[in-house]
C-alpha positions in Angstrom: 14.2 -14.8 43.7 18.0 -14.1 44.3 18.1 -17.8 45.3 16.7 -19.2 42.2 18.7 -16.9 40.1 21.7 -18.1 41.8 20.8 -21.7 41.1 20.1 -20.9 37.4 23.4 -19.4 37.1 24.9 -22.6 38.6 23.4 -24.7 36.3 24.3 -22.5 33.4 27.8 -22.5 34.4 27.9 -26.3 34.6 26.3 -26.7 31.1 28.8 -24.4 29.4 31.7 -26.1 31.2 30.4 -29.5 30.2 28.7 -28.9 27.2 24.9 -29.7 26.5 23.2 -32.9 25.6 19.9 -32.7 23.7 17.5 -35.0 25.2 16.1 -37.6 22.5 12.6 -37.1 21.3 10.0 -39.8 22.3 10.5 -42.2 19.4 12.4 -42.3 16.3 9.2 -41.4 14.4 8.8 -38.3 16.1 12.5 -37.6 15.5 12.1 -38.0 11.7 8.9 -36.1 11.4 10.9 -33.2 13.3 13.2 -33.0 10.3 10.6 -33.5 7.5 12.0 -36.5 6.7 9.5 -39.8 5.9 10.3 -42.4 8.7 11.7 -45.6 7.4 9.1 -48.4 6.8 10.3 -52.0 6.4 13.1 -51.8 3.8 12.4 -48.5 2.5 14.2 -45.3 3.8 14.7 -41.8 2.8 18.1 -41.0 2.6 19.1 -37.2 3.6 21.7 -35.3 1.8 22.9 -32.0 0.8 23.3 -30.8 4.6 20.2 -30.7 7.0 18.3 -33.0 5.0 17.5 -30.2 2.5 17.2 -33.2 0.0 15.7 -36.4 0.8 15.6 -39.5 -1.7 13.6 -42.5 -1.4 15.5 -45.9 -1.7 14.3 -49.4 -1.1 16.7 -52.2 -0.1 15.9 -55.4 -2.1 15.8 -58.9 -0.8 19.1 -59.5 -2.5 20.5 -56.5 -0.4 19.4 -58.4 2.8 20.8 -61.4 1.6 24.2 -59.6 1.3 23.7 -57.8 5.0 22.8 -61.4 6.5 26.0 -62.7 5.1 28.1 -59.6 6.5 26.6 -59.8 10.2 26.9 -63.6 9.9 31.0 -63.1 9.6 31.0 -61.6 13.2 28.7 -64.1 14.8 29.6 -67.2 16.5 27.2 -69.9 18.2 27.3 -67.7 21.4 27.4 -64.3 19.5 28.1 -61.3 22.0 26.8 -57.9 21.7 30.2 -56.7 20.7 30.4 -58.9 17.9 27.2 -57.8 16.7 28.2 -54.2 16.9 31.3 -55.1 14.8 29.0 -56.5 12.4 26.7 -53.6 12.4 29.7 -51.3 11.6 30.6 -53.5 8.6 26.8 -53.7 7.5 26.3 -49.8 7.5 29.4 -49.2 5.7 28.1 -51.4 3.2 24.8 -49.8 3.0 26.1 -46.3 2.6 28.3 -47.5 -0.4 25.4 -49.4 -1.9 23.0 -46.2 -1.7 25.5 -43.8 -2.6 26.2 -45.7 -5.9 22.6 -44.9 -6.7 22.3 -41.7 -5.6 25.7 -40.0 -5.5 26.8 -39.8 -2.0 29.6 -41.9 -2.6 31.3 -39.1 -3.1 30.8 -37.6 0.1 33.8 -36.2 1.5 34.6 -36.5 5.3 33.1 -34.0 7.7 31.9 -30.7 6.7 33.2 -27.9 4.3 31.6 -24.8 3.0 31.2 -26.1 -0.6 29.2 -29.1 0.7 26.0 -27.0 1.8 23.4 -27.8 -0.8 25.6 -30.1 -2.7 23.5 -33.3 -3.3 26.7 -35.5 -3.2 27.4 -34.5 0.4 26.1 -35.1 3.7 26.6 -33.4 7.0 26.0 -35.0 10.7 22.5 -34.3 10.5 22.1 -36.3 7.3 24.8 -39.2 8.5 22.7 -39.4 11.9 19.3 -40.0 10.3 20.7 -42.2 7.2 22.4 -44.6 10.2 19.2 -44.4 12.2 17.4 -45.8 9.1 20.0 -48.0 8.3 20.0 -49.6 11.6 16.2 -49.7 11.2 16.4 -52.0 8.0 18.7 -54.2 10.0 16.2 -54.5 12.9 13.4 -55.1 10.4 15.3 -57.9 8.7 15.9 -59.7 12.1 19.7 -58.9 12.1 19.9 -57.3 15.6 19.6 -59.5 18.1 21.5 -57.8 21.1 20.6 -54.4 20.2 17.7 -52.1 19.4 17.8 -48.8 17.6 17.6 -45.6 19.7 16.5 -42.2 19.0 19.2 -40.0 17.6 20.5 -37.3 19.9 23.3 -34.3 20.0 25.9 -32.9 22.0 27.4 -29.4 21.7 29.9 -27.4 23.5 30.5 -23.8 22.3 33.2 -23.2 24.7 35.5 -25.0 22.4 34.5 -22.7 19.5 34.1 -24.5 16.2 35.3 -27.8 17.7 32.1 -27.9 19.9 29.5 -27.3 17.3 26.3 -29.2 17.8 27.0 -32.7 16.6 24.3 -35.4 15.9 24.7 -39.2 16.0 22.5 -42.4 15.7 22.3 -44.6 18.5 22.1 -48.4 19.3 20.8 -49.6 22.5 22.2 -52.9 24.1 19.4 -54.7 25.3 20.9 -56.7 28.1 22.1 -53.3 30.0 20.7 -50.5 28.5 23.9 -49.1 27.4 23.7 -46.4 24.4 26.1 -46.6 21.9 26.7 -43.7 19.3 26.9 -44.7 15.6 29.0 -42.1 13.9 30.3 -41.8 10.4 30.1 -38.3 9.9 33.7 -37.8 10.4 34.7 -40.4 7.8 34.5 -40.2 3.8 31.9 -42.6 2.0 32.1 -45.4 2.5 34.1 -46.1 5.7 32.8 -48.2 8.8 31.3 -45.9 11.1 32.6 -45.4 14.8 30.6 -47.2 17.4 31.3 -45.9 20.9 29.5 -45.8 24.2 27.6 -42.3 24.3 28.9 -41.0 27.4 32.4 -41.0 25.6 31.5 -39.6 22.1 32.0 -36.2 21.2 33.4 -35.0 24.7 37.1 -33.5 23.5 36.2 -32.4 19.7 35.5 -33.5 16.4 39.5 -34.4 16.1 39.3 -37.0 19.0 36.1 -38.8 17.6 36.7 -43.0 17.7 38.2 -44.5 14.6 35.9 -46.3 12.4 34.8 -49.7 13.8 37.2 -52.7 12.3 
């Protein structure tokens, strides 16, 4: 019993030093169900806003929107388009989608990060909202055949309460590189609407505090 207790305390100490990473649920659909949000279907998404998906607004991208997204992605493609080029195109596409949606439902006024006034405000999004929304936007890109080198992953979160507020639980969307299974965090929470999200390796994401999150992908 003492050995087990000692081992448990060692594991707990390591977790407190290195922070915690929550394992992903088995599917994107299961993740959305857990947040009581209808999963994306085709070109239709349910946009989370007002913090923690308190509000969910249905939005359908049009065929004209898909043509615009195709043109955005095409700017970053060559005859031998790389996974890196696709990630850059994806960042611009998601920035465009955030503005497209935001001008319809009001989240174009979303401020960077969180603040006390944002809770319950339909124009604002926290990290839960942005992670779920970016996942939906990635799913739309995949549905439209615009992701060749990546698949859409299940959102996940990290935390490290030893850093206080700077280590608060933070969520991100994920895309997975097909050639090597590298997972990439797609995070726009720290930026105001409608900047490109940062796209960084998940192991490098949110390990040194909010202030050290990557810059928007340009």
